[in-house]
C-alpha positions in Angstrom: -75.0 -38.9 -33.5 -73.9 -38.7 -37.2 -70.2 -38.1 -36.9 -67.3 -38.5 -34.6 -64.4 -36.0 -34.7 -61.0 -35.7 -33.0 -57.5 -34.6 -33.7 -55.1 -37.2 -35.2 -51.5 -37.4 -36.3 -49.9 -39.3 -39.2 -49.7 -43.0 -38.4 -52.5 -42.9 -35.7 -54.9 -45.9 -36.0 -58.3 -44.5 -36.5 -60.7 -47.3 -37.5 -61.1 -50.9 -38.6 -61.2 -51.5 -42.4 -64.2 -53.9 -41.9 -66.2 -51.0 -40.4 -65.2 -48.0 -42.5 -64.0 -47.1 -46.0 -60.8 -45.1 -46.4 -61.5 -41.4 -47.3 -59.1 -38.5 -48.0 -56.1 -38.3 -45.6 -56.2 -42.0 -44.7 -54.7 -45.3 -45.8 -55.4 -49.0 -45.0 -52.8 -51.5 -43.8 -53.5 -55.0 -42.6 -57.2 -54.4 -42.0 -56.7 -51.2 -40.1 -57.2 -47.6 -41.2 -54.5 -45.0 -40.3 -54.2 -41.2 -40.6 -51.8 -40.1 -43.4 -51.8 -36.4 -42.4 -52.1 -34.4 -39.2 -55.6 -33.0 -39.0 -59.2 -33.5 -37.8 -60.5 -37.0 -38.0 -64.1 -37.4 -39.2 -65.8 -40.8 -38.9 -69.1 -40.6 -40.8 -71.3 -43.1 -39.0 -74.0 -43.1 -41.7 -71.8 -43.4 -44.8 -69.1 -45.4 -42.9 -66.3 -43.3 -44.3 -63.1 -42.3 -42.3 -61.4 -39.2 -43.5 -58.8 -36.7 -42.1 -59.0 -33.0 -43.0 -55.5 -31.6 -42.8 -54.8 -28.6 -40.6 -52.9 -26.9 -43.4 -54.1 -28.3 -46.7 -52.1 -27.8 -49.9 -53.3 -25.1 -52.2 -55.7 -26.3 -54.9 -56.0 -24.5 -58.2 -59.4 -23.2 -59.3 -60.7 -21.1 -62.1 -60.1 -17.4 -61.5 -56.9 -17.9 -59.4 -54.0 -15.6 -60.2 -50.8 -17.7 -60.5 -47.1 -17.3 -60.8 -45.0 -19.6 -62.9 -42.1 -20.1 -65.2 -42.2 -20.6 -69.0 -40.9 -24.2 -69.4 -41.6 -24.9 -73.1 -42.5 -22.9 -76.2 -44.3 -24.3 -79.2 -45.6 -22.7 -82.4 -49.0 -21.8 -80.9 -48.6 -22.0 -77.2 -46.3 -21.7 -74.2 -46.2 -24.2 -71.3 -45.9 -22.7 -67.9 -44.9 -24.5 -64.7 -47.0 -23.0 -62.0 -45.2 -22.5 -58.7 -47.7 -20.6 -56.5 -51.2 -19.1 -56.3 -51.0 -15.4 -55.5 -52.3 -14.6 -52.1 -51.9 -18.0 -50.5 -49.5 -19.1 -47.9 -49.0 -22.6 -49.2 -47.3 -23.6 -52.4 -48.8 -26.0 -54.9 -48.0 -29.6 -54.4 -46.4 -31.5 -57.3 -45.8 -30.3 -60.8 -48.6 -28.3 -62.3 -48.1 -27.4 -65.9 -50.5 -25.0 -67.6 -51.0 -24.2 -71.3 -51.1 -20.6 -72.5 -52.4 -20.4 -76.1 -51.1 -17.7 -78.4 -54.6 -16.2 -78.8 -54.8 -15.7 -75.0 -51.3 -14.1 -74.5 -52.2 -10.5 -75.2 -55.1 -8.2 -76.2 -53.0 -7.5 -79.3 -52.3 -9.9 -82.2 -49.3 -12.2 -81.5 -47.8 -13.8 -84.5 -45.0 -15.7 -82.8 -44.9 -16.9 -79.1 -41.3 -15.8 -78.9 -42.3 -12.2 -79.5 -43.9 -12.2 -76.0 -42.4 -15.0 -74.0 -39.0 -16.8 -73.7 -37.9 -19.9 -71.8 -37.3 -19.2 -68.1 -39.5 -16.0 -68.0 -41.5 -15.7 -64.8 -45.1 -14.8 -65.5 -48.3 -13.8 -63.7 -51.4 -15.3 -65.2 -55.1 -16.0 -64.5 -56.4 -19.6 -64.5 -59.4 -20.1 -66.8 -59.7 -23.9 -66.7 -58.4 -26.6 -64.3 -59.8 -29.8 -65.8 -59.0 -31.8 -67.8 -55.9 -29.6 -68.3 -54.9 -26.3 -66.7 -55.4 -23.4 -69.1 -54.2 -19.8 -68.3 -54.4 -16.4 -69.9 -52.3 -13.2 -69.8 -54.3 -11.0 -72.1 -54.9 -8.2 -69.4 -52.4 -5.5 -68.4 -51.8 -7.1 -64.9 -50.6 -10.3 -66.5 -47.5 -11.3 -68.4 -43.8 -11.4 -67.7 -42.9 -10.2 -64.2 -39.2 -11.1 -64.5 -37.4 -11.8 -67.8 -34.1 -13.6 -68.3 -31.8 -12.7 -71.2 -32.1 -15.4 -73.9 -28.4 -15.0 -74.5 -26.7 -15.0 -71.0 -29.7 -15.7 -68.7 -29.2 -12.5 -66.6 -32.2 -10.7 -65.2 -33.4 -8.0 -67.5 -34.5 -4.4 -66.6 -37.4 -2.6 -68.1 -36.6 0.1 -70.7 -39.7 1.6 -72.2 -41.8 -1.3 -73.6 -38.8 -3.7 -73.9 -36.6 -5.5 -71.5 -32.8 -4.8 -71.6 -29.9 -7.0 -70.5 -27.2 -4.8 -69.0 -24.7 -7.6 -69.3 -25.1 -8.4 -73.0 -26.4 -4.9 -73.9 -29.3 -6.4 -75.9 -33.0 -5.5 -75.9 -35.8 -8.0 -76.2 -39.5 -7.7 -76.5 -41.9 -9.3 -74.0 -45.6 -9.0 -72.9 -44.8 -7.2 -69.7 -47.1 -7.3 -66.7 -48.0 -4.1 -64.9 -45.6 -3.7 -62.0 -42.7 -5.6 -63.7 -40.0 -3.6 -61.9 -41.6 -3.9 -58.5 -42.2 -7.6 -58.4 -40.0 -9.7 -56.1 
């Protein structure tokens, strides 16, 4: 028999630290190994590793994922986007995940100034192209870009008018790189 498996809850004692090494989903305290998450315990008898696979694991970013995030910083050649969810998953992303969006990857057209296509607080849909050592995203396809714009003056939600977004409160128009389906996104 290579493995022992059973259901465990956080705080359940699962093994002795002198017999097993802590794996994911476990912690050691006073010579004992405990479950840190609810899930399926796996004691690997050959490798001597104790791990708990959670029932409902947090979402993990991978290349190719479509993500939703908020523009949190703008620099001369890039925007920083705080990713809040992976499209099509039930679980949110754990912790703060910041992604870089380089000016050359914002649009299929030439972008001279980042502020011509994104502003602080804009909600964007993007595709992940790299996760390590840093998260890199792109919005150069029609499905990607701003899905909800906030007026840079009064921070009200803006409506789509032609190729620009318009603030009905301030009566001002602004340019953005709009994602297909802007007006239908919740």
